[in-house]
C-alpha angles and dihedrals in degrees: 000000000000123000127185132210105196138184142110121295112285097023096114104266093138092054090051090049093047092048091050095049093046091051094045095052089066095059110032126084098209133067129280128212123196117200119198140163090247141007091252095116096048094115094046092060126083108257090241090066115089111226118204120192100213093193088075093065104062096234108179104174142016094261090058088048092054089049089051091052091049090051091054091048092050091057099049119047090177093059109129105165139022125194121201116199114195089010097181091052100044092045093049090242100121106142092003136102110272097192097099093047092048089051090053090048089052091054091047090048092053095044097048101027093238124142120220125206114190131194107212124188097219137097114258089238090059095053120108108266095248091056097055094082090059094061113114097167127025117187 
């Protein structure tokens, strides 16, 4: 399953994402990974959540990002949820169409039974039509 938290930059998407991940860690049995563009939010996350600073891995396009995600999944068979803060930035999709990448993430989610929650700096009205039903928070 893929869920989106959407809104313009500075509207509070990261706080929503952090609150969601910190609440979820209390109730799920598997592991959670939080991907971000820096390690800035390290102390705001529950210590059971694995934070990955994606900027350290030289990801230049969305295909490399998908490969990166698959690499993480291959190393942790107990992974249940992944959270992507600043999704467009960490996936190298800033200013590009995210539809193809979201479709690939959906296939990965189904195949490996991992849920993805993405923070996307975009108004809900500007999302591609097929993405609008995935929005859980619009700011």
